[in-house]
C-alpha positions in Angstrom: 17.4 167.2 73.5 15.4 166.8 70.3 13.6 163.5 69.5 13.7 162.0 66.0 10.1 161.7 64.9 10.8 158.7 62.7 12.4 156.8 65.6 9.5 157.5 67.9 7.0 156.3 65.2 9.0 153.1 64.7 9.2 152.6 68.5 5.4 153.0 68.9 4.8 150.5 66.1 7.1 147.9 67.8 5.3 148.4 71.1 1.9 148.1 69.5 2.8 144.9 67.7 4.3 143.4 70.9 1.1 144.3 72.8 -1.2 142.8 70.2 0.8 139.6 70.2 0.4 139.5 74.0 -3.3 140.2 73.7 -3.9 137.0 71.7 -1.8 134.9 74.0 1.4 135.1 71.8 -0.3 133.2 69.0 0.4 134.4 65.5 -2.4 134.7 62.9 -1.5 132.8 59.8 -3.5 131.7 56.9 -4.6 128.1 56.4 -2.9 126.2 53.6 -4.3 123.5 51.3 -2.4 120.3 51.8 -2.1 118.6 48.4 -0.1 115.7 49.8 -2.9 114.8 52.3 -5.5 114.4 49.5 -3.3 111.7 47.8 -2.2 110.0 51.0 -3.9 106.8 52.2 -5.7 108.6 55.1 -6.9 111.3 52.7 -8.2 108.9 50.1 -9.9 106.8 52.8 -11.5 109.9 54.4 -12.8 111.1 51.1 -14.3 107.6 50.4 -15.8 107.6 53.9 -17.4 111.0 53.2 -18.8 110.0 49.8 -20.1 106.6 50.8 -21.3 107.8 54.2 -23.3 110.6 52.4 -24.8 108.0 50.1 -25.8 105.8 53.1 -27.8 108.5 54.9 -29.3 110.2 51.8 -30.5 106.8 50.3 -32.0 106.0 53.7 -33.3 109.4 54.5 -35.2 109.7 51.2 -37.5 106.7 52.1 -40.0 105.9 54.8 -37.3 104.6 57.2 -39.2 105.8 60.3 -41.6 102.8 59.9 -38.7 100.5 60.9 -37.3 101.8 64.3 -34.0 100.1 63.9 -33.2 102.3 60.9 -33.1 105.3 63.3 -29.9 103.9 64.7 -28.5 103.6 61.2 -29.4 107.2 60.4 -27.9 108.4 63.7 -24.6 106.5 63.2 -24.3 107.5 59.5 -25.0 111.2 60.1 -22.8 111.6 63.2 -19.9 109.8 61.6 -20.3 111.7 58.4 -20.3 115.1 60.1 -17.2 114.2 62.3 -15.4 112.8 59.2 -16.1 115.9 57.2 -14.8 118.1 60.1 -11.6 116.0 60.4 -11.1 116.0 56.7 -11.3 119.8 56.6 -8.9 120.1 59.5 -6.4 117.9 57.8 -7.0 119.4 54.3 -6.4 123.0 55.5 -3.5 121.9 57.9 -5.5 123.5 60.7 -4.6 120.5 62.9 -1.0 121.8 63.0 -2.2 124.9 64.7 -3.4 122.8 67.7 -0.3 120.8 68.8 -1.9 119.9 72.2 -4.2 117.4 70.5 -2.6 114.0 69.9 -4.0 113.7 66.3 -2.6 110.2 65.7 -4.3 108.8 68.7 -7.5 110.8 68.0 -7.5 109.3 64.4 -7.0 105.8 65.7 -9.8 106.1 68.3 -12.2 107.8 66.0 -11.7 105.4 63.1 -11.8 102.3 65.3 -15.0 103.4 67.1 -16.6 104.5 63.8 -15.8 101.1 62.2 -17.5 99.3 65.1 -20.5 101.6 65.2 -20.9 101.4 61.4 -20.6 97.6 61.5 -23.6 97.5 63.8 -25.4 100.0 61.6 -24.6 98.0 58.4 -25.9 94.7 60.0 -29.1 96.4 61.2 -29.5 98.0 57.8 -29.1 94.6 56.1 -31.5 93.0 58.5 -34.1 95.7 57.9 -34.1 95.3 54.1 -36.4 92.3 54.6 -39.1 94.7 56.0 -39.2 96.5 52.6 -41.5 95.3 49.9 -39.6 93.9 46.9 -40.1 96.2 43.9 -40.9 99.3 45.9 -38.5 102.3 45.5 -37.4 102.1 49.1 -36.4 98.5 48.8 -33.7 99.4 46.3 -32.7 102.4 48.3 -32.3 100.4 51.5 -30.4 97.7 49.6 -28.0 100.3 48.1 -27.6 102.0 51.5 -26.7 98.6 53.0 -24.0 98.0 50.3 -22.5 101.5 50.9 -22.7 101.0 54.7 -20.5 97.9 54.4 -18.1 99.9 52.1 -17.9 102.6 54.8 -17.1 99.9 57.4 -14.2 98.8 55.2 -13.0 102.4 54.8 -13.1 103.1 58.5 -11.4 99.8 59.3 -8.6 100.5 56.8 -8.2 104.0 58.1 -8.0 102.6 61.6 -5.2 100.3 60.5 -3.4 103.1 58.8 -3.8 105.2 62.0 -2.5 102.3 64.1 0.6 101.9 61.9 1.2 105.7 62.1 0.7 105.6 65.9 3.1 102.6 66.3 5.8 104.3 64.2 5.5 107.5 66.3 5.7 105.5 69.5 8.7 103.5 68.3 10.5 106.8 67.6 10.1 107.9 71.2 
Protein backbone atom coordinates (compact mmCIF):
# COMPACT_ATOMS: atom_id res chain seq x y z
CA UNK A 1 0.00 0.00 0.00
CA UNK A 2 1.63 3.17 -1.23
CA UNK A 3 0.92 6.59 0.35
CA UNK A 4 0.31 9.68 -1.66
CA UNK A 5 3.06 12.19 -0.63
CA UNK A 6 0.85 15.19 -1.35
CA UNK A 7 -1.98 13.83 0.83
CA UNK A 8 0.36 13.21 3.77
CA UNK A 9 1.80 16.76 3.48
CA UNK A 10 -1.71 18.21 3.44
CA UNK A 11 -2.69 16.04 6.42
CA UNK A 12 0.39 17.20 8.38
CA UNK A 13 -0.44 20.84 7.60
CA UNK A 14 -4.02 20.41 8.87
CA UNK A 15 -2.81 18.74 12.07
CA UNK A 16 -0.23 21.48 12.63
CA UNK A 17 -2.78 24.27 12.20
CA UNK A 18 -5.21 22.51 14.56
CA UNK A 19 -2.49 22.09 17.15
CA UNK A 20 -1.41 25.73 16.91
CA UNK A 21 -4.99 26.91 17.38
CA UNK A 22 -5.22 24.68 20.46
CA UNK A 23 -1.95 26.06 21.78
CA UNK A 24 -3.27 29.62 21.89
CA UNK A 25 -6.57 28.61 23.44
CA UNK A 26 -8.49 28.45 20.18
CA UNK A 27 -8.09 32.19 19.70
CA UNK A 28 -7.44 33.39 16.20
CA UNK A 29 -4.84 36.00 15.44
CA UNK A 30 -6.33 38.82 13.46
CA UNK A 31 -5.16 42.29 12.70
CA UNK A 32 -6.62 45.35 14.33
CA UNK A 33 -8.74 47.60 12.19
CA UNK A 34 -9.13 51.36 12.24
CA UNK A 35 -12.73 52.27 13.07
CA UNK A 36 -13.59 55.36 11.04
CA UNK A 37 -17.15 55.45 12.39
CA UNK A 38 -15.93 55.70 15.99
CA UNK A 39 -13.91 58.85 15.29
CA UNK A 40 -17.04 60.64 14.05
CA UNK A 41 -19.39 59.24 16.71
CA UNK A 42 -20.31 61.28 19.80
CA UNK A 43 -18.20 59.09 22.14
CA UNK A 44 -15.23 59.34 19.76
CA UNK A 45 -15.45 63.12 19.45
CA UNK A 46 -15.87 63.50 23.22
CA UNK A 47 -12.93 61.20 23.97
CA UNK A 48 -10.77 63.15 21.53
CA UNK A 49 -11.81 66.41 23.22
CA UNK A 50 -11.10 64.89 26.66
CA UNK A 51 -7.66 63.84 25.45
CA UNK A 52 -6.73 67.23 23.98
CA UNK A 53 -8.15 69.36 26.80
CA UNK A 54 -6.84 66.98 29.48
CA UNK A 55 -3.37 67.18 27.94
CA UNK A 56 -3.58 70.96 28.07
CA UNK A 57 -4.61 70.88 31.74
CA UNK A 58 -1.63 68.93 32.96
CA UNK A 59 0.94 70.47 30.61
CA UNK A 60 -0.12 74.02 31.47
CA UNK A 61 0.05 73.17 35.14
CA UNK A 62 3.17 71.01 34.92
CA UNK A 63 5.17 73.78 33.28
CA UNK A 64 4.84 76.02 36.34
CA UNK A 65 5.86 75.97 40.00
CA UNK A 66 2.70 74.12 41.01
CA UNK A 67 4.49 72.23 43.81
CA UNK A 68 4.38 75.38 45.96
CA UNK A 69 0.61 74.88 46.26
CA UNK A 70 0.03 71.34 47.59
CA UNK A 71 -3.59 71.19 46.40
CA UNK A 72 -2.39 71.37 42.80
CA UNK A 73 -0.77 67.96 43.30
CA UNK A 74 -4.30 66.53 43.34
CA UNK A 75 -5.13 68.36 40.12
CA UNK A 76 -2.02 66.92 38.46
CA UNK A 77 -2.80 63.41 39.74
CA UNK A 78 -6.39 63.46 38.49
CA UNK A 79 -5.55 65.03 35.14
CA UNK A 80 -2.65 62.69 34.34
CA UNK A 81 -4.42 59.49 35.46
CA UNK A 82 -7.64 60.35 33.62
CA UNK A 83 -5.67 61.37 30.55
CA UNK A 84 -3.70 58.11 30.42
CA UNK A 85 -6.83 55.98 30.92
CA UNK A 86 -8.73 57.98 28.30
CA UNK A 87 -5.93 57.57 25.77
CA UNK A 88 -5.89 53.81 26.43
CA UNK A 89 -9.65 53.52 26.00
CA UNK A 90 -9.56 55.73 22.91
CA UNK A 91 -6.94 53.49 21.30
CA UNK A 92 -8.90 50.34 22.24
CA UNK A 93 -12.02 51.70 20.56
CA UNK A 94 -10.15 53.23 17.62
CA UNK A 95 -8.43 49.96 16.75
CA UNK A 96 -11.55 47.86 17.55
CA UNK A 97 -9.43 45.90 20.05
CA UNK A 98 -12.35 46.02 22.48
CA UNK A 99 -14.25 43.59 20.22
CA UNK A 100 -11.51 41.00 20.85
CA UNK A 101 -12.36 40.99 24.58
CA UNK A 102 -16.11 40.23 24.75
CA UNK A 103 -15.92 39.31 28.46
CA UNK A 104 -15.61 42.98 29.43
CA UNK A 105 -18.94 44.87 29.64
CA UNK A 106 -17.63 47.86 27.65
CA UNK A 107 -20.81 49.92 27.95
CA UNK A 108 -20.85 49.62 31.75
CA UNK A 109 -17.12 50.24 31.89
CA UNK A 110 -17.53 53.43 29.84
CA UNK A 111 -20.41 54.60 32.03
CA UNK A 112 -18.49 53.98 35.28
CA UNK A 113 -15.24 55.47 33.99
CA UNK A 114 -16.81 58.62 32.52
CA UNK A 115 -19.00 59.21 35.58
CA UNK A 116 -16.15 58.83 38.04
CA UNK A 117 -13.80 60.88 35.84
CA UNK A 118 -16.40 63.68 35.69
CA UNK A 119 -16.69 63.73 39.50
CA UNK A 120 -12.92 63.56 40.08
CA UNK A 121 -12.24 66.20 37.45
CA UNK A 122 -14.90 68.47 38.98
CA UNK A 123 -13.06 68.38 42.31
CA UNK A 124 -9.78 69.00 40.49
CA UNK A 125 -11.23 71.91 38.50
CA UNK A 126 -12.64 73.57 41.62
CA UNK A 127 -9.31 73.13 43.44
CA UNK A 128 -7.51 74.49 40.37
CA UNK A 129 -9.80 77.54 40.32
CA UNK A 130 -9.34 78.15 44.04
CA UNK A 131 -5.56 77.85 43.67
CA UNK A 132 -5.33 80.57 41.01
CA UNK A 133 -5.59 83.14 43.79
CA UNK A 134 -2.22 81.88 45.12
CA UNK A 135 -0.51 82.96 41.92
CA UNK A 136 0.76 86.50 41.49
CA UNK A 137 -1.16 88.38 38.83
CA UNK A 138 1.04 89.11 35.85
CA UNK A 139 3.41 86.19 36.44
CA UNK A 140 3.61 83.56 33.72
CA UNK A 141 2.19 80.83 35.94
CA UNK A 142 -0.89 82.90 36.78
CA UNK A 143 -1.97 82.77 33.15
CA UNK A 144 -1.06 79.07 32.89
CA UNK A 145 -3.04 78.22 36.02
CA UNK A 146 -5.99 80.26 34.77
CA UNK A 147 -5.89 78.52 31.37
CA UNK A 148 -5.59 75.09 32.99
CA UNK A 149 -8.66 75.91 35.09
CA UNK A 150 -10.68 76.78 31.99
CA UNK A 151 -9.58 73.58 30.25
CA UNK A 152 -10.29 71.55 33.41
CA UNK A 153 -13.91 72.73 33.39
CA UNK A 154 -14.12 71.91 29.65
CA UNK A 155 -12.89 68.40 30.43
CA UNK A 156 -15.55 68.07 33.14
CA UNK A 157 -18.20 68.93 30.55
CA UNK A 158 -16.74 66.40 28.11
CA UNK A 159 -16.65 63.59 30.68
CA UNK A 160 -20.18 64.43 31.87
CA UNK A 161 -21.47 64.42 28.27
CA UNK A 162 -19.68 61.15 27.58
CA UNK A 163 -21.17 59.68 30.76
CA UNK A 164 -24.63 60.70 29.52
CA UNK A 165 -23.98 59.12 26.10
CA UNK A 166 -22.71 55.96 27.83
CA UNK A 167 -25.80 55.93 30.04
CA UNK A 168 -28.11 56.18 27.03
CA UNK A 169 -26.19 53.38 25.32
CA UNK A 170 -26.36 51.23 28.44
CA UNK A 171 -30.11 51.87 28.82
CA UNK A 172 -30.79 50.97 25.19
CA UNK A 173 -28.82 47.72 25.56
CA UNK A 174 -30.58 46.81 28.82
CA UNK A 175 -33.98 47.56 27.26
CA UNK A 176 -33.20 45.13 24.42
CA UNK A 177 -32.55 42.30 26.90
